[in-house]
C-alpha positions, -999 to 999 in steps of 0.1 A, spaced: 196 -147 -435 188 -177 -458 162 -203 -451 130 -203 -432 125 -179 -403 106 -195 -374 95 -175 -345 73 -175 -314 56 -146 -294 48 -123 -323 70 -100 -343 71 -61 -344 93 -36 -362 94 0 -376 111 14 -404 128 47 -415 122 60 -450 98 38 -472 83 6 -460 91 -11 -427 89 -45 -445 88 -59 -479 79 -95 -488 84 -111 -522 63 -140 -529 33 -154 -512 23 -150 -475 0 -175 -459 -21 -165 -428 -36 -195 -409 -61 -188 -379 -59 -151 -381 -63 -121 -401 -41 -92 -418 -51 -56 -412 -41 -21 -422 -52 9 -402 -77 -13 -383 -94 -27 -414 -91 -64 -416 -88 -83 -447 -114 -110 -439 -141 -90 -424 -141 -59 -446 -168 -50 -471 -173 -28 -501 -201 -9 -516 -215 -20 -551 -211 9 -575 -243 25 -585 -264 2 -563 -251 15 -530 -255 -19 -516 -229 -33 -491 -212 -66 -501 -206 -93 -476 -173 -102 -461 -146 -122 -478 -154 -158 -484 -128 -186 -492 
């Protein structure tokens, strides 16, 4: 396929060996989030090394 892929209603898939999907280049998400194993990119936090304090969620 060449050109832009446009779809409605979501997208699902699965793969055999290796990754189910590989995207080269930028990915832009508008009005949503990206998650892996139920951890969202936008709301997730980290702990500050040494201090043990939790960071806030991601900001733009």
